[in-house]
DRENLUM-201247 format. One record per residue: residue number from 1; z, y, x of N, C-alpha, C in turn. Coordinates in Angstrom, 3 decimals. Layout:
NODE	NUM	Z	Y	X	Z	Y	X	Z	Y	X
...
***
This chain:
NODE	1	138.140	83.359	113.260	137.240	84.210	113.768	137.353	84.871	115.081
NODE	2	138.680	84.265	115.845	138.754	84.936	116.911	137.886	83.999	117.991
NODE	3	137.740	84.175	118.953	136.793	83.481	119.992	137.549	83.108	121.228
NODE	4	137.325	81.948	121.882	137.826	81.509	122.840	138.015	82.204	123.972
NODE	5	138.530	82.933	124.033	138.889	84.068	125.281	140.181	84.528	125.295
NODE	6	140.921	85.485	126.209	141.962	85.951	126.254	142.019	86.880	125.011
NODE	7	141.136	87.484	125.122	141.488	88.496	123.508	141.631	87.829	122.409
NODE	8	140.962	86.606	122.190	141.054	85.644	120.804	142.504	85.289	121.182
NODE	9	142.849	84.648	122.028	143.606	84.017	122.484	145.101	84.752	121.991
NODE	10	145.110	86.005	122.663	146.137	86.815	122.645	146.277	87.565	121.192
NODE	11	145.269	87.250	120.188	145.481	87.951	118.778	146.035	86.647	118.052
NODE	12	145.634	85.572	118.432	145.925	84.275	117.850	147.679	84.121	118.069
NODE	13	148.038	84.356	119.421	149.337	84.325	119.588	150.247	85.411	118.928
NODE	14	149.645	86.617	118.561	150.558	87.398	117.509	150.411	86.925	116.365
NODE	15	149.611	86.310	115.936	149.367	85.733	114.396	150.399	84.987	114.168
NODE	16	150.400	83.850	115.191	151.346	82.893	115.172	152.720	83.453	115.173
NODE	17	152.926	84.577	116.086	154.253	85.029	116.151	154.844	85.562	115.006
NODE	18	153.973	86.544	114.587	154.033	87.576	113.042	153.626	87.176	111.848
NODE	19	152.556	86.714	111.941	151.852	86.405	110.250	151.081	87.889	110.075
NODE	20	150.895	88.164	108.747	150.241	89.217	108.434	151.263	90.229	107.601
NODE	21	152.573	89.875	107.550	153.293	90.519	106.869	154.096	91.727	107.239
NODE	22	153.758	92.244	108.529	154.374	93.247	109.149	153.341	94.355	109.360
NODE	23	153.782	95.594	109.022	153.452	96.764	109.201	153.103	97.086	110.666
NODE	24	153.658	96.590	111.436	153.505	96.968	112.870	152.544	96.182	113.827
NODE	25	152.159	95.088	112.989	151.249	93.929	113.381	150.193	93.755	112.472
NODE	26	149.228	94.628	112.943	147.883	94.399	111.896	146.609	93.677	112.525
NODE	27	145.911	93.406	111.721	144.664	92.567	111.826	143.425	93.246	111.263
NODE	28	142.448	93.574	112.083	141.281	93.841	111.117	140.025	93.690	111.459
NODE	29	139.266	92.980	110.365	137.827	92.713	110.492	136.917	93.674	111.152
NODE	30	135.893	93.979	112.013	135.082	95.025	112.371	133.646	94.478	112.787
NODE	31	132.619	94.313	111.987	131.699	93.801	112.428	131.550	92.280	112.592
NODE	32	131.473	91.904	113.509	131.685	90.406	113.967	132.803	90.037	114.716
NODE	33	133.509	90.912	114.813	134.834	90.804	115.783	136.350	91.138	114.903
NODE	34	137.187	90.788	115.368	138.467	91.147	115.146	139.310	92.541	116.106
NODE	35	139.894	93.368	115.427	141.085	94.152	116.003	142.383	93.869	115.780
NODE	36	143.245	93.668	116.541	144.679	93.638	116.417	145.567	94.918	116.975
NODE	37	145.895	95.270	116.149	147.261	96.156	116.719	148.680	96.070	116.497
NODE	38	149.169	96.021	117.425	150.913	95.976	117.765	151.437	96.978	117.990
NODE	39	151.851	97.746	117.113	152.685	98.947	117.681	151.797	99.785	118.154
NODE	40	152.150	100.368	119.415	150.859	101.070	120.209	149.873	100.360	120.591
NODE	41	149.815	99.342	120.674	148.860	98.650	121.636	147.618	98.075	120.643
NODE	42	146.285	97.916	121.520	145.192	97.459	120.399	144.657	96.343	121.515
NODE	43	143.854	95.517	120.561	143.241	94.307	121.398	141.951	94.189	120.705
NODE	44	140.901	94.332	121.071	139.711	93.841	120.758	138.868	92.601	120.972
NODE	45	138.155	91.829	119.928	138.229	90.549	120.244	136.529	90.361	119.598
NODE	46	135.531	89.658	120.173	134.386	89.471	119.737	133.226	90.487	119.537
NODE	47	132.284	90.480	118.903	130.790	91.232	118.776	131.459	92.500	117.545
NODE	48	132.389	93.309	117.936	132.766	94.681	117.050	131.498	95.553	116.423
NODE	49	131.934	96.071	115.922	130.938	97.547	115.371	131.606	98.372	116.132
NODE	50	130.983	98.866	117.388	131.477	100.012	118.307	132.144	101.045	117.313
NODE	51	131.182	101.798	116.724	131.331	103.240	116.176	132.662	102.851	114.974
NODE	52	133.033	101.932	114.374	134.040	101.450	113.705	135.371	101.375	114.410
NODE	53	135.305	100.765	115.568	136.105	100.452	116.216	136.877	101.841	116.940
NODE	54	135.710	102.589	117.424	135.964	104.079	118.104	136.694	104.781	116.761
NODE	55	136.499	104.788	115.604	137.064	105.446	114.598	138.261	105.212	114.426
NODE	56	138.678	103.713	114.345	140.024	103.484	114.247	141.050	103.796	115.373
NODE	57	140.325	103.492	116.691	141.203	104.021	117.697	141.551	105.520	117.680
NODE	58	140.815	106.364	117.189	140.760	108.145	117.090	142.002	108.099	115.712
NODE	59	142.113	107.093	114.764	142.972	107.205	113.709	144.205	106.933	114.121
NODE	60	144.234	105.872	114.787	145.932	104.939	115.081	146.576	105.583	116.312
NODE	61	145.253	106.001	117.414	145.723	106.360	118.581	146.756	105.581	119.423
NODE	62	146.388	104.184	119.857	146.957	103.392	120.813	147.284	103.688	121.912
NODE	63	148.162	103.324	122.736	148.411	103.985	124.067	147.513	103.119	124.858
NODE	64	147.101	102.008	124.627	146.329	101.243	125.204	145.406	100.485	124.729
NODE	65	144.236	99.957	124.924	143.116	99.280	124.418	142.680	98.203	125.433
NODE	66	142.576	96.848	124.945	142.033	95.698	125.872	140.982	95.099	125.374
NODE	67	139.776	95.109	126.050	138.470	94.847	125.699	137.690	94.419	126.645
NODE	68	136.963	93.482	126.334	136.093	92.863	127.329	135.378	93.915	128.162
NODE	69	134.762	93.700	129.604	134.272	94.409	130.081	132.629	95.140	129.840
NODE	70	132.263	94.249	128.977	130.710	94.683	128.791	130.635	95.378	127.211
NODE	71	131.886	95.663	126.948	131.866	96.758	125.534	132.466	98.173	125.967
NODE	72	131.423	99.005	126.239	131.630	100.409	126.254	132.256	101.530	125.106
NODE	73	133.252	101.730	125.328	133.956	102.275	124.327	133.848	103.952	124.825
NODE	74	133.692	104.866	123.956	133.357	106.455	124.047	134.573	106.867	123.341
NODE	75	135.578	106.961	124.626	136.934	107.636	123.910	137.025	108.905	124.589
NODE	76	136.154	109.727	125.191	136.494	111.236	125.785	137.282	111.380	126.665
NODE	77	138.011	112.192	126.642	138.952	112.205	127.992	140.713	112.233	127.669
NODE	78	140.732	111.429	126.402	141.897	110.954	126.320	142.703	109.668	126.801
NODE	79	141.562	108.913	127.396	142.054	107.807	127.966	141.470	107.473	129.353
NODE	80	141.997	106.786	130.036	141.433	106.375	131.635	141.172	104.881	131.581
NODE	81	140.191	104.853	132.226	139.942	103.262	132.290	140.406	102.709	133.645
NODE	82	141.164	101.372	133.398	141.920	100.780	134.473	140.975	99.235	134.380
NODE	83	140.327	99.077	135.720	139.893	98.224	135.706	141.130	96.770	136.315
NODE	84	140.927	95.937	135.702	141.525	94.622	136.027	141.034	93.243	136.146
NODE	85	141.363	92.418	136.948	141.043	91.276	137.611	141.681	89.918	136.919
NODE	86	141.287	88.936	136.001	141.543	87.828	135.520	141.746	87.086	136.871
NODE	87	142.936	86.394	137.066	143.066	85.447	138.112	143.627	84.228	137.317
NODE	88	143.087	83.120	138.009	143.856	81.697	137.736	144.749	81.338	138.729
NODE	89	145.899	81.034	137.914	147.298	80.810	139.000	147.120	79.285	139.263
NODE	90	146.918	79.272	140.830	146.932	77.872	141.369	148.393	77.650	141.657
NODE	91	148.343	76.273	141.740	149.538	75.423	141.615	149.776	75.062	143.286
NODE	92	151.206	75.246	143.769	151.348	75.010	145.421	152.659	74.396	145.335
NODE	93	153.315	73.983	146.530	154.548	73.660	146.730	155.150	74.917	146.626
NODE	94	156.486	75.166	145.605	157.110	76.388	145.880	158.295	76.197	146.390
NODE	95	158.983	74.754	146.856	160.083	75.161	147.538	161.527	75.127	146.695
NODE	96	161.454	75.525	145.274	162.238	75.984	144.455	162.550	74.905	143.665
NODE	97	164.054	74.565	143.467	164.515	73.583	142.588	164.450	73.986	141.308
NODE	98	163.719	73.397	140.323	163.400	73.698	139.000	164.676	73.950	138.323
NODE	99	166.079	73.418	138.962	167.250	73.810	138.065	167.449	75.096	138.345
NODE	100	167.225	75.708	139.226	167.359	76.915	139.193	166.714	77.980	138.584
NODE	101	165.991	77.658	137.909	164.971	78.609	137.379	165.308	78.700	135.894
NODE	102	165.871	79.869	135.330	166.553	80.181	134.321	165.595	80.489	133.162
NODE	103	165.115	79.823	131.938	163.971	79.793	131.162	164.895	80.433	129.729
NODE	104	164.246	81.508	129.464	164.598	82.212	127.960	166.119	82.440	128.124
NODE	105	166.716	82.610	129.303	168.030	83.067	129.487	168.057	84.384	130.458
NODE	106	169.037	85.029	130.383	169.264	86.105	131.599	168.500	87.523	130.964
NODE	107	168.218	87.579	129.585	167.439	88.174	129.114	167.571	89.950	129.656
NODE	108	169.288	90.245	129.950	169.660	91.413	130.433	168.873	91.923	131.753
NODE	109	169.507	90.428	132.537	168.969	90.760	134.234	167.463	90.655	134.140
NODE	110	166.808	90.284	133.209	165.097	90.204	133.218	164.734	91.465	132.847
NODE	111	165.403	92.181	131.726	165.039	93.575	131.662	165.482	94.531	132.309
NODE	112	166.504	94.594	133.111	166.922	95.360	134.454	165.848	95.295	135.339
NODE	113	165.196	94.484	135.491	164.371	94.140	136.511	162.869	94.846	136.236
NODE	114	162.671	94.383	134.996	161.602	95.146	134.290	161.335	96.509	134.479
NODE	115	162.718	97.316	133.988	162.863	98.599	133.834	162.511	99.147	135.131
NODE	116	162.913	98.805	136.357	162.718	99.323	137.346	161.462	99.455	137.989
NODE	117	160.575	98.307	137.114	159.553	97.991	137.961	158.203	98.573	137.624
NODE	118	158.611	98.942	136.088	157.197	99.278	134.992	157.853	100.741	134.788
NODE	119	156.621	101.638	134.826	157.208	102.807	133.950	157.054	102.928	132.634
NODE	120	156.018	102.334	132.258	155.871	102.112	130.650	156.827	101.319	129.827
NODE	121	157.881	101.137	130.319	158.594	99.730	129.651	158.957	100.319	128.572
NODE	122	159.259	99.303	127.342	159.561	99.700	126.254	161.193	99.857	126.318
NODE	123	162.005	100.551	125.373	163.326	100.610	125.145	163.940	99.400	125.386
NODE	124	165.100	98.812	125.805	165.487	97.791	126.007	165.618	96.869	124.121
NODE	125	165.981	97.602	123.178	166.293	97.114	121.681	164.736	96.764	121.346
NODE	126	163.606	97.484	121.227	162.291	97.143	121.328	161.855	95.868	121.965
NODE	127	162.242	95.843	122.939	161.486	94.735	123.830	162.044	93.552	123.593
NODE	128	163.618	93.494	123.362	164.204	92.443	122.950	164.074	91.720	121.559
NODE	129	163.862	92.725	120.770	163.427	92.056	119.400	162.169	91.306	119.387
NODE	130	161.138	92.014	120.298	159.918	91.347	120.116	160.065	90.047	121.238
NODE	131	160.438	89.692	122.387	160.841	89.048	123.041	161.401	87.761	122.501
NODE	132	162.400	87.847	122.145	163.282	86.805	121.489	162.629	86.314	120.164
NODE	133	161.725	87.330	119.532	161.142	86.670	118.263	160.110	85.655	118.603
NODE	134	159.535	86.278	119.553	157.775	85.177	120.308	158.537	84.062	120.780
NODE	135	160.015	83.947	121.569	160.539	82.818	121.847	160.755	81.690	120.827
NODE	136	161.699	82.570	119.682	161.925	81.482	118.559	160.846	81.032	118.058
NODE	137	159.377	81.409	117.936	158.225	80.943	117.538	157.225	80.322	118.358
NODE	138	158.037	80.183	119.625	157.386	78.815	120.798	156.120	79.543	120.794
NODE	139	155.916	81.057	121.005	154.780	81.597	121.857	155.139	81.972	123.176
NODE	140	156.343	82.674	123.300	156.749	83.297	124.735	157.681	82.379	125.197
NODE	141	157.938	82.816	126.875	158.894	82.266	127.481	159.311	83.319	128.538
NODE	142	160.593	83.173	128.995	160.838	84.293	129.868	161.540	83.599	131.242
NODE	143	160.969	83.806	132.234	161.467	83.106	133.378	162.108	84.005	134.456
NODE	144	163.241	83.597	135.276	163.945	84.089	135.857	164.433	83.429	137.109
NODE	145	164.234	83.615	138.290	164.813	83.044	139.379	164.987	84.129	140.370
NODE	146	166.494	83.800	140.964	166.790	84.860	142.185	166.291	86.231	142.347
NODE	147	166.224	86.795	141.309	166.159	88.343	141.191	164.610	88.521	140.781
NODE	148	163.818	87.489	140.653	162.744	87.735	140.199	162.401	87.315	138.622
NODE	149	161.311	87.847	137.875	161.212	87.446	136.478	159.633	87.332	136.080
NODE	150	159.403	86.426	135.163	157.610	86.249	135.020	158.101	86.156	133.501
NODE	151	157.269	86.802	132.690	157.013	86.202	131.341	155.651	85.507	131.035
NODE	152	156.065	84.447	130.254	154.782	83.972	129.834	154.520	84.382	128.342
NODE	153	153.635	85.358	128.135	153.307	85.720	127.096	152.966	85.064	126.122
NODE	154	152.125	84.209	126.286	151.509	83.242	125.163	151.283	81.877	125.845
NODE	155	151.087	80.975	125.031	150.202	79.451	125.533	149.288	79.100	124.180
NODE	156	148.463	79.084	124.465	147.357	78.869	123.270	146.740	77.827	123.745
NODE	157	146.568	76.483	123.250	145.610	75.473	123.671	145.655	75.175	125.032
NODE	158	146.753	75.445	125.708	146.813	75.295	127.359	146.338	76.327	128.330
NODE	159	146.123	77.434	127.614	145.556	78.668	128.270	146.986	79.417	128.097
NODE	160	147.835	79.821	129.095	148.819	80.446	129.520	148.876	81.555	130.091
NODE	161	149.098	82.784	129.303	148.914	83.975	130.044	150.593	84.637	130.577
NODE	162	150.536	85.057	131.866	151.554	85.318	132.311	151.364	87.009	132.570
NODE	163	152.572	87.351	132.337	152.835	88.854	132.367	153.996	89.592	133.021
NODE	164	154.078	91.011	133.059	155.426	91.458	133.549	155.987	90.476	134.769
NODE	165	155.290	90.550	135.901	155.971	89.733	137.075	156.580	90.934	138.203
NODE	166	157.771	90.627	138.343	158.656	91.637	138.844	159.747	91.028	139.762
NODE	167	160.273	91.810	140.647	161.477	91.402	141.421	162.324	92.725	141.691
NODE	168	163.615	92.535	141.492	164.215	93.619	141.797	164.428	93.884	142.850
NODE	169	164.811	95.487	143.439	164.487	96.037	144.997	165.459	94.962	145.585
NODE	170	166.810	94.603	144.989	167.452	93.791	146.282	166.878	92.678	146.600
NODE	171	166.097	91.993	145.898	165.696	90.708	146.057	163.956	90.493	146.798
NODE	172	163.623	92.006	147.199	162.180	91.796	147.650	161.832	91.338	149.015
NODE	173	160.845	90.761	149.328	160.433	90.617	150.530	161.108	89.174	150.749
NODE	174	161.577	88.425	149.984	161.874	86.966	150.106	160.899	85.896	149.705
NODE	175	159.468	86.596	148.933	158.624	85.801	148.389	158.812	84.859	146.848
NODE	176	160.154	85.484	146.373	160.489	84.853	145.067	159.395	84.374	144.022
NODE	177	158.833	85.947	143.723	157.928	86.157	142.769	156.615	85.194	142.893
NODE	178	156.305	84.881	144.132	154.742	84.187	144.343	155.461	82.788	144.173
NODE	179	156.571	82.288	144.474	157.304	81.011	144.594	157.036	80.671	142.920
NODE	180	157.809	81.552	142.222	158.046	81.047	140.859	156.699	81.148	140.189
NODE	181	155.729	81.831	140.648	154.493	81.731	139.836	153.818	80.223	140.504
NODE	182	154.007	79.988	141.346	153.401	78.617	142.187	154.084	77.378	141.699
NODE	183	155.402	77.653	141.119	156.268	76.766	140.297	155.474	76.804	138.684
NODE	184	155.408	77.640	138.299	154.953	77.723	137.001	153.288	77.270	136.941
NODE	185	152.544	77.268	137.902	151.428	77.084	138.186	151.340	75.273	138.193
NODE	186	152.230	74.735	138.767	152.211	73.764	139.368	153.052	72.643	137.920
NODE	187	153.883	73.430	137.282	154.260	72.819	135.786	153.172	72.782	134.742
NODE	188	152.153	73.739	134.968	151.305	73.890	133.931	150.008	72.776	134.290
NODE	189	149.892	72.582	135.096	148.689	71.606	136.066	149.513	70.048	135.281
NODE	190	150.575	69.832	135.837	151.230	68.617	135.218	150.535	68.398	133.840
NODE	191	151.050	69.585	132.832	150.621	69.402	131.678	149.482	69.369	131.162
NODE	192	148.528	69.313	131.996	147.048	69.701	131.631	146.634	70.952	131.008
NODE	193	147.521	71.775	131.730	147.129	73.452	131.030	146.992	73.991	132.522
NODE	194	146.716	75.387	132.305	146.017	76.637	133.164	146.842	77.715	132.775
NODE	195	147.470	78.284	133.852	148.109	79.840	133.923	147.248	80.603	134.505
NODE	196	147.057	82.008	133.663	146.052	83.058	134.104	147.153	84.235	134.115
NODE	197	146.788	85.331	134.955	147.013	86.779	134.859	146.045	87.708	135.028
NODE	198	146.701	89.147	134.635	145.494	90.021	135.283	146.429	90.833	136.341
NODE	199	145.377	91.356	137.172	145.727	91.938	137.941	145.107	93.354	138.365
NODE	200	146.040	94.477	138.398	144.965	95.940	138.657	144.667	95.860	139.867
NODE	201	143.627	96.661	140.265	143.053	96.761	141.344	144.001	96.964	142.757
NODE	202	145.097	97.534	142.845	145.920	97.716	143.639	146.858	96.508	144.132
NODE	203	146.632	95.752	143.124	147.228	94.443	143.437	146.568	93.134	143.628
NODE	204	145.153	93.487	143.370	144.307	92.450	143.632	144.533	91.625	145.239
NODE	205	144.555	92.246	146.321	144.787	91.845	147.377	146.163	90.610	147.673
NODE	206	146.907	90.831	146.708	148.129	90.078	146.612	148.062	88.745	146.274
NODE	207	147.204	88.662	145.263	146.925	87.384	144.371	145.990	86.574	145.273
NODE	208	144.801	87.450	145.724	144.169	86.607	146.814	144.699	85.834	147.858
NODE	209	145.832	86.611	148.333	146.402	85.891	149.580	147.196	84.949	149.187
NODE	210	147.738	84.880	148.081	148.703	83.517	147.701	147.848	82.666	147.000
NODE	211	146.451	82.709	146.800	145.561	81.500	146.495	145.170	81.335	145.228
NODE	212	145.490	82.381	144.545	144.946	82.461	143.124	143.253	82.830	143.083
NODE	213	142.676	82.188	141.971	141.378	82.359	141.723	140.832	83.744	140.917
NODE	214	139.969	84.270	141.123	139.402	85.418	140.213	138.331	84.705	139.324
NODE	215	138.833	84.658	138.148	137.740	84.226	137.193	137.253	85.135	136.172
NODE	216	137.412	86.741	136.046	136.896	87.400	135.011	137.699	88.511	135.356
NODE	217	137.136	89.479	134.663	137.605	90.778	135.040	137.432	91.938	133.406
NODE	218	138.245	92.710	133.095	137.481	93.643	132.078	138.378	95.080	132.566
NODE	219	138.142	96.066	131.496	138.475	97.587	131.357	139.633	97.454	130.545
NODE	220	141.026	97.884	130.881	141.826	98.448	129.978	142.033	100.281	129.868
NODE	221	141.939	100.425	128.627	141.736	102.118	128.433	143.122	102.545	127.945
NODE	222	143.880	103.172	129.029	145.442	103.435	128.633	145.324	105.223	128.500
NODE	223	146.058	105.293	127.524	146.175	107.054	126.912	146.824	107.846	128.021
NODE	224	146.022	108.902	128.651	146.664	109.529	129.659	148.203	110.426	129.354
NODE	225	148.873	110.617	130.213	150.220	111.499	130.026	151.311	110.427	129.482
***
């Protein structure tokens, strides 16, 4: 039932990782589409019944709702709209020795960077249980290079989605995050795959500057407070 889109692929990745037997990972049919709820986040895919979707949101109160930009949800004043641009990660010469990149290692170091970089980071135990589970099921990867980290959230049919891109304060200004992204983009290209990431408006110019191509946009609904 999933569409060939970021939203459909994200739902499919969750299904591959967890299946339908966990109470915190739920899948709902809604009109001609699907809704996925994972803990306190929601992803909407396909041609949903908007009224039913809004009712489910009011019942479950997710902290975030991902949906394509042409779906207008009426969520009153509890949520704010955050515009995002989907970028295609372009390959480039990174200058990194691939042997220096740690994959699925240094989880404690990666989390320390993420905690300093993102206000709404999960507690360590919750984050570790999720990322380690997804890694074991070949859905996710965790990259670390010289104080920078990138998470491959999923790879579905050659569509690689990257998130949680961050650098520790002590390592900022070296260009390590962009070099790591270039390396990941190059490796994906060699395998006939393509990497993507979302950027909020205040980060859009950074990704344009390093040569990434905007290919889409959406609206992320985030609960206020």
